[in-house]
Biopython code that builds the backbone (N, CA, C, O; Angstrom):
import numpy as np
from Bio.PDB.StructureBuilder import StructureBuilder

atoms = [
    (1, "MET", "N", (-3.614, -31.716, -17.760)),
    (1, "MET", "CA", (-4.324, -30.685, -17.017)),
    (1, "MET", "C", (-3.706, -29.323, -17.351)),
    (1, "MET", "O", (-2.485, -29.166, -17.337)),
    (2, "CYS", "N", (-4.547, -28.361, -17.646)),
    (2, "CYS", "CA", (-4.040, -27.041, -18.006)),
    (2, "CYS", "C", (-4.455, -26.018, -16.951)),
    (2, "CYS", "O", (-5.351, -26.272, -16.146)),
    (3, "ALA", "N", (-3.809, -24.880, -16.964)),
    (3, "ALA", "CA", (-4.119, -23.808, -16.024)),
    (3, "ALA", "C", (-5.473, -23.200, -16.370)),
    (3, "ALA", "O", (-5.823, -23.122, -17.547)),
    (4, "PRO", "N", (-6.248, -22.766, -15.369)),
    (4, "PRO", "CA", (-7.545, -22.159, -15.659)),
    (4, "PRO", "C", (-7.387, -20.823, -16.380)),
    (4, "PRO", "O", (-6.406, -20.107, -16.179)),
    (5, "SER", "N", (-8.348, -20.505, -17.207)),
    (5, "SER", "CA", (-8.356, -19.241, -17.937)),
    (5, "SER", "C", (-9.673, -18.517, -17.654)),
    (5, "SER", "O", (-10.515, -19.024, -16.913)),
    (6, "LEU", "N", (-9.847, -17.354, -18.234)),
    (6, "LEU", "CA", (-11.076, -16.593, -18.018)),
    (6, "LEU", "C", (-12.311, -17.323, -18.538)),
    (6, "LEU", "O", (-13.411, -17.121, -18.024)),
    (7, "GLU", "N", (-12.142, -18.155, -19.534)),
    (7, "GLU", "CA", (-13.274, -18.915, -20.062)),
    (7, "GLU", "C", (-13.790, -19.930, -19.053)),
    (7, "GLU", "O", (-14.952, -20.331, -19.125)),
    (8, "ASP", "N", (-12.947, -20.355, -18.110)),
    (8, "ASP", "CA", (-13.333, -21.349, -17.102)),
    (8, "ASP", "C", (-14.032, -20.719, -15.899)),
    (8, "ASP", "O", (-14.447, -21.437, -14.989)),
    (9, "GLN", "N", (-14.169, -19.414, -15.876)),
    (9, "GLN", "CA", (-14.714, -18.721, -14.720)),
    (9, "GLN", "C", (-16.132, -19.185, -14.377)),
    (9, "GLN", "O", (-16.465, -19.310, -13.199)),
    (10, "GLU", "N", (-16.956, -19.436, -15.361)),
    (10, "GLU", "CA", (-18.328, -19.875, -15.118)),
    (10, "GLU", "C", (-18.369, -21.268, -14.497)),
    (10, "GLU", "O", (-19.302, -21.587, -13.761)),
    (11, "ARG", "N", (-17.376, -22.094, -14.782)),
    (11, "ARG", "CA", (-17.346, -23.455, -14.243)),
    (11, "ARG", "C", (-16.642, -23.539, -12.895)),
    (11, "ARG", "O", (-16.549, -24.628, -12.327)),
    (12, "LEU", "N", (-16.148, -22.435, -12.371)),
    (12, "LEU", "CA", (-15.435, -22.421, -11.092)),
    (12, "LEU", "C", (-16.074, -21.396, -10.144)),
    (12, "LEU", "O", (-15.416, -20.424, -9.772)),
    (13, "PRO", "N", (-17.339, -21.590, -9.744)),
    (13, "PRO", "CA", (-18.007, -20.573, -8.933)),
    (13, "PRO", "C", (-17.385, -20.412, -7.545)),
    (13, "PRO", "O", (-17.326, -19.297, -7.026)),
    (14, "TYR", "N", (-16.922, -21.501, -6.941)),
    (14, "TYR", "CA", (-16.347, -21.398, -5.597)),
    (14, "TYR", "C", (-14.998, -20.679, -5.637)),
    (14, "TYR", "O", (-14.682, -19.903, -4.734)),
    (15, "THR", "N", (-14.217, -20.929, -6.659)),
    (15, "THR", "CA", (-12.943, -20.236, -6.798)),
    (15, "THR", "C", (-13.178, -18.750, -7.028)),
    (15, "THR", "O", (-12.495, -17.911, -6.443)),
    (16, "ASN", "N", (-14.134, -18.430, -7.872)),
    (16, "ASN", "CA", (-14.463, -17.038, -8.156)),
    (16, "ASN", "C", (-14.953, -16.333, -6.895)),
    (16, "ASN", "O", (-14.551, -15.199, -6.632)),
    (17, "ALA", "N", (-15.819, -16.986, -6.107)),
    (17, "ALA", "CA", (-16.330, -16.395, -4.877)),
    (17, "ALA", "C", (-15.206, -16.183, -3.866)),
    (17, "ALA", "O", (-15.177, -15.161, -3.180)),
    (18, "THR", "N", (-14.283, -17.138, -3.767)),
    (18, "THR", "CA", (-13.164, -17.011, -2.843)),
    (18, "THR", "C", (-12.275, -15.838, -3.231)),
    (18, "THR", "O", (-11.866, -15.062, -2.368)),
    (19, "LEU", "N", (-11.973, -15.700, -4.507)),
    (19, "LEU", "CA", (-11.138, -14.595, -4.962)),
    (19, "LEU", "C", (-11.816, -13.245, -4.722)),
    (19, "LEU", "O", (-11.160, -12.285, -4.316)),
    (20, "GLN", "N", (-13.110, -13.169, -4.969)),
    (20, "GLN", "CA", (-13.824, -11.913, -4.728)),
    (20, "GLN", "C", (-13.850, -11.565, -3.246)),
    (20, "GLN", "O", (-13.714, -10.397, -2.880)),
    (21, "GLU", "N", (-14.026, -12.580, -2.383)),
    (21, "GLU", "CA", (-14.031, -12.329, -0.947)),
    (21, "GLU", "C", (-12.661, -11.872, -0.465)),
    (21, "GLU", "O", (-12.564, -10.977, 0.374)),
    (22, "MET", "N", (-11.607, -12.478, -0.988)),
    (22, "MET", "CA", (-10.254, -12.081, -0.605)),
    (22, "MET", "C", (-9.967, -10.646, -1.036)),
    (22, "MET", "O", (-9.317, -9.901, -0.303)),
    (23, "GLN", "N", (-10.443, -10.251, -2.214)),
    (23, "GLN", "CA", (-10.218, -8.896, -2.688)),
    (23, "GLN", "C", (-11.010, -7.880, -1.876)),
    (23, "GLN", "O", (-10.589, -6.730, -1.751)),
    (24, "SER", "N", (-12.146, -8.284, -1.324)),
    (24, "SER", "CA", (-12.915, -7.342, -0.505)),
    (24, "SER", "C", (-12.312, -7.199, 0.887)),
    (24, "SER", "O", (-12.445, -6.145, 1.508)),
    (25, "VAL", "N", (-11.648, -8.248, 1.390)),
    (25, "VAL", "CA", (-11.062, -8.204, 2.724)),
    (25, "VAL", "C", (-9.665, -7.597, 2.686)),
    (25, "VAL", "O", (-9.343, -6.731, 3.499)),
    (26, "PHE", "N", (-8.842, -8.041, 1.755)),
    (26, "PHE", "CA", (-7.469, -7.573, 1.646)),
    (26, "PHE", "C", (-7.352, -6.661, 0.440)),
    (26, "PHE", "O", (-7.753, -7.028, -0.664)),
    (27, "SER", "N", (-6.809, -5.486, 0.646)),
    (27, "SER", "CA", (-6.655, -4.592, -0.495)),
    (27, "SER", "C", (-5.521, -5.095, -1.382)),
    (27, "SER", "O", (-4.509, -5.590, -0.886)),
    (28, "VAL", "N", (-5.690, -4.967, -2.664)),
    (28, "VAL", "CA", (-4.701, -5.437, -3.623)),
    (28, "VAL", "C", (-3.464, -4.550, -3.574)),
    (28, "VAL", "O", (-2.339, -5.048, -3.603)),
    (29, "LEU", "N", (-3.666, -3.254, -3.499)),
    (29, "LEU", "CA", (-2.576, -2.290, -3.387)),
    (29, "LEU", "C", (-2.692, -1.562, -2.054)),
    (29, "LEU", "O", (-3.787, -1.167, -1.654)),
    (30, "PRO", "N", (-1.595, -1.387, -1.381)),
    (30, "PRO", "CA", (-1.687, -0.657, -0.117)),
    (30, "PRO", "C", (-2.015, 0.817, -0.362)),
    (30, "PRO", "O", (-1.296, 1.516, -1.076)),
    (31, "LEU", "N", (-3.094, 1.266, 0.231)),
    (31, "LEU", "CA", (-3.508, 2.652, 0.044)),
    (31, "LEU", "C", (-2.960, 3.554, 1.140)),
    (31, "LEU", "O", (-3.044, 4.777, 1.030)),
    (32, "GLU", "N", (-2.407, 2.977, 2.181)),
    (32, "GLU", "CA", (-1.880, 3.740, 3.306)),
    (32, "GLU", "C", (-0.370, 3.923, 3.181)),
    (32, "GLU", "O", (0.360, 3.697, 4.146)),
    (33, "LEU", "N", (0.095, 4.319, 2.033)),
    (33, "LEU", "CA", (1.519, 4.523, 1.828)),
    (33, "LEU", "C", (1.969, 5.786, 2.547)),
    (33, "LEU", "O", (1.222, 6.764, 2.594)),
    (34, "PRO", "N", (3.172, 5.787, 3.107)),
    (34, "PRO", "CA", (3.650, 7.007, 3.744)),
    (34, "PRO", "C", (3.819, 8.129, 2.718)),
    (34, "PRO", "O", (4.225, 7.904, 1.578)),
    (35, "ARG", "N", (3.499, 9.321, 3.154)),
    (35, "ARG", "CA", (3.602, 10.476, 2.253)),
    (35, "ARG", "C", (4.518, 11.513, 2.880)),
    (35, "ARG", "O", (4.563, 11.652, 4.103)),
    (36, "ALA", "N", (5.232, 12.224, 2.059)),
    (36, "ALA", "CA", (6.109, 13.293, 2.537)),
    (36, "ALA", "C", (6.213, 14.354, 1.451)),
    (36, "ALA", "O", (6.158, 14.053, 0.259)),
    (37, "LEU", "N", (6.362, 15.598, 1.886)),
    (37, "LEU", "CA", (6.533, 16.699, 0.940)),
    (37, "LEU", "C", (7.993, 16.805, 0.538)),
    (37, "LEU", "O", (8.884, 16.556, 1.350)),
    (38, "THR", "N", (8.238, 17.169, -0.701)),
    (38, "THR", "CA", (9.602, 17.352, -1.181)),
    (38, "THR", "C", (10.058, 18.796, -1.055)),
    (38, "THR", "O", (11.246, 19.086, -1.196)),
    (39, "CYS", "N", (9.116, 19.713, -0.786)),
    (39, "CYS", "CA", (9.466, 21.115, -0.556)),
    (39, "CYS", "C", (8.404, 21.729, 0.354)),
    (39, "CYS", "O", (7.301, 21.197, 0.476)),
    (40, "ASP", "N", (8.743, 22.858, 0.996)),
    (40, "ASP", "CA", (7.791, 23.557, 1.848)),
    (40, "ASP", "C", (6.591, 24.005, 1.020)),
    (40, "ASP", "O", (6.732, 24.386, -0.142)),
    (41, "ALA", "N", (5.405, 23.954, 1.636)),
    (41, "ALA", "CA", (4.200, 24.323, 0.899)),
    (41, "ALA", "C", (3.239, 25.073, 1.810)),
    (41, "ALA", "O", (3.298, 24.946, 3.033)),
    (42, "HIS", "N", (2.355, 25.854, 1.201)),
    (42, "HIS", "CA", (1.295, 26.557, 1.916)),
    (42, "HIS", "C", (-0.030, 26.067, 1.346)),
    (42, "HIS", "O", (-0.243, 26.069, 0.133)),
    (43, "LEU", "N", (-0.911, 25.648, 2.244)),
    (43, "LEU", "CA", (-2.242, 25.210, 1.833)),
    (43, "LEU", "C", (-3.242, 26.036, 2.621)),
    (43, "LEU", "O", (-3.370, 25.885, 3.836)),
    (44, "ARG", "N", (-3.942, 26.901, 1.924)),
    (44, "ARG", "CA", (-4.828, 27.885, 2.543)),
    (44, "ARG", "C", (-4.039, 28.670, 3.572)),
    (44, "ARG", "O", (-3.111, 29.387, 3.196)),
    (45, "SER", "N", (-4.364, 28.569, 4.851)),
    (45, "SER", "CA", (-3.625, 29.341, 5.854)),
    (45, "SER", "C", (-2.635, 28.480, 6.634)),
    (45, "SER", "O", (-2.132, 28.898, 7.677)),
    (46, "HIS", "N", (-2.359, 27.295, 6.137)),
    (46, "HIS", "CA", (-1.477, 26.365, 6.841)),
    (46, "HIS", "C", (-0.126, 26.248, 6.157)),
    (46, "HIS", "O", (-0.033, 26.228, 4.929)),
    (47, "PHE", "N", (0.916, 26.172, 6.969)),
    (47, "PHE", "CA", (2.265, 25.966, 6.456)),
    (47, "PHE", "C", (2.604, 24.482, 6.611)),
    (47, "PHE", "O", (2.487, 23.932, 7.706)),
    (48, "LEU", "N", (3.016, 23.843, 5.542)),
    (48, "LEU", "CA", (3.380, 22.430, 5.550)),
    (48, "LEU", "C", (4.874, 22.325, 5.267)),
    (48, "LEU", "O", (5.312, 22.554, 4.139)),
    (49, "PRO", "N", (5.664, 21.975, 6.296)),
    (49, "PRO", "CA", (7.104, 21.921, 6.088)),
    (49, "PRO", "C", (7.526, 20.660, 5.349)),
    (49, "PRO", "O", (6.861, 19.625, 5.404)),
    (50, "LYS", "N", (8.636, 20.779, 4.668)),
    (50, "LYS", "CA", (9.234, 19.625, 4.007)),
    (50, "LYS", "C", (9.685, 18.652, 5.093)),
    (50, "LYS", "O", (10.260, 19.059, 6.102)),
    (51, "VAL", "N", (9.422, 17.380, 4.881)),
    (51, "VAL", "CA", (9.844, 16.367, 5.844)),
    (51, "VAL", "C", (11.243, 15.929, 5.452)),
    (51, "VAL", "O", (11.453, 15.433, 4.345)),
    (52, "PRO", "N", (12.211, 16.108, 6.360)),
    (52, "PRO", "CA", (13.569, 15.696, 5.998)),
    (52, "PRO", "C", (13.673, 14.183, 5.892)),
    (52, "PRO", "O", (13.037, 13.446, 6.645)),
    (53, "THR", "N", (14.475, 13.740, 4.958)),
    (53, "THR", "CA", (14.705, 12.304, 4.831)),
    (53, "THR", "C", (15.877, 11.943, 5.709)),
    (53, "THR", "O", (16.871, 12.667, 5.777)),
    (54, "LYS", "N", (15.753, 10.823, 6.378)),
    (54, "LYS", "CA", (16.808, 10.393, 7.282)),
    (54, "LYS", "C", (17.801, 9.554, 6.494)),
    (54, "LYS", "O", (17.429, 8.557, 5.877)),
    (55, "THR", "N", (19.032, 9.951, 6.517)),
    (55, "THR", "CA", (20.074, 9.175, 5.869)),
    (55, "THR", "C", (21.034, 8.692, 6.933)),
    (55, "THR", "O", (21.139, 9.283, 8.008)),
    (56, "GLY", "N", (21.712, 7.650, 6.638)),
    (56, "GLY", "CA", (22.663, 7.121, 7.594)),
    (56, "GLY", "C", (22.657, 5.611, 7.572)),
    (56, "GLY", "O", (22.170, 4.983, 6.632)),
    (57, "ASP", "N", (23.201, 5.049, 8.613)),
    (57, "ASP", "CA", (23.336, 3.604, 8.703)),
    (57, "ASP", "C", (22.027, 3.004, 9.213)),
    (57, "ASP", "O", (21.627, 3.286, 10.342)),
    (58, "PRO", "N", (21.351, 2.182, 8.407)),
    (58, "PRO", "CA", (20.095, 1.593, 8.868)),
    (58, "PRO", "C", (20.291, 0.625, 10.028)),
    (58, "PRO", "O", (19.329, 0.308, 10.726)),
    (59, "ALA", "N", (21.508, 0.151, 10.249)),
    (59, "ALA", "CA", (21.757, -0.759, 11.355)),
    (59, "ALA", "C", (21.696, -0.045, 12.692)),
    (59, "ALA", "O", (21.557, -0.700, 13.725)),
    (60, "GLN", "N", (21.796, 1.290, 12.707)),
    (60, "GLN", "CA", (21.718, 2.041, 13.946)),
    (60, "GLN", "C", (20.292, 2.190, 14.436)),
    (60, "GLN", "O", (20.075, 2.583, 15.583)),
    (61, "GLY", "N", (19.332, 1.891, 13.609)),
    (61, "GLY", "CA", (17.943, 1.966, 14.022)),
    (61, "GLY", "C", (17.408, 3.376, 14.032)),
    (61, "GLY", "O", (18.012, 4.281, 13.457)),
    (62, "LEU", "N", (16.295, 3.563, 14.673)),
    (62, "LEU", "CA", (15.630, 4.861, 14.715)),
    (62, "LEU", "C", (15.876, 5.594, 16.018)),
    (62, "LEU", "O", (15.248, 6.624, 16.263)),
    (63, "GLY", "N", (16.756, 5.108, 16.848)),
    (63, "GLY", "CA", (17.029, 5.779, 18.120)),
    (63, "GLY", "C", (16.257, 5.108, 19.237)),
    (63, "GLY", "O", (16.142, 3.883, 19.280)),
    (64, "LYS", "N", (15.715, 5.939, 20.162)),
    (64, "LYS", "CA", (15.005, 5.422, 21.322)),
    (64, "LYS", "C", (13.718, 4.717, 20.894)),
    (64, "LYS", "O", (13.014, 5.146, 19.980)),
    (65, "ALA", "N", (13.450, 3.635, 21.584)),
    (65, "ALA", "CA", (12.161, 2.953, 21.386)),
    (65, "ALA", "C", (11.251, 3.339, 22.539)),
    (65, "ALA", "O", (11.622, 3.188, 23.703)),
    (66, "TYR", "N", (10.070, 3.835, 22.224)),
    (66, "TYR", "CA", (9.149, 4.271, 23.280)),
    (66, "TYR", "C", (8.130, 3.211, 23.528)),
    (66, "TYR", "O", (7.259, 3.380, 24.381)),
]
sb = StructureBuilder()
sb.init_structure("model")
sb.init_model(0)
sb.init_chain("A")
sb.init_seg("    ")
for serial, (resi, resn, name, xyz) in enumerate(atoms, 1):
    if name == "N":
        sb.init_residue(resn, " ", resi, " ")
    sb.init_atom(name, np.array(xyz, "f"), 0.0, 1.0, " ", f" {name:<3s}", serial, name[0])
structure = sb.get_structure()
C-alpha cells in the first residue's frame, strides 16, 4: 500500500470533500496575528504610538487578572 498522491484525487472524492470542508471551516494560516508598531507613526491626523515590548520573567505572568 502506498501513500496517496495528486493522481489519486479523482478516485478519492470523499477525502477531497472532507479536506475542502476543513479548509473552509479552519483557516490554514492564522490571519488574526497580533500586530505592533516598531516606531511612532502618523496616519492622516492620527498619532500611533510604538507599543512597548514587555521584557522580564514570563513566570511572573501579566499582573492582575481581571
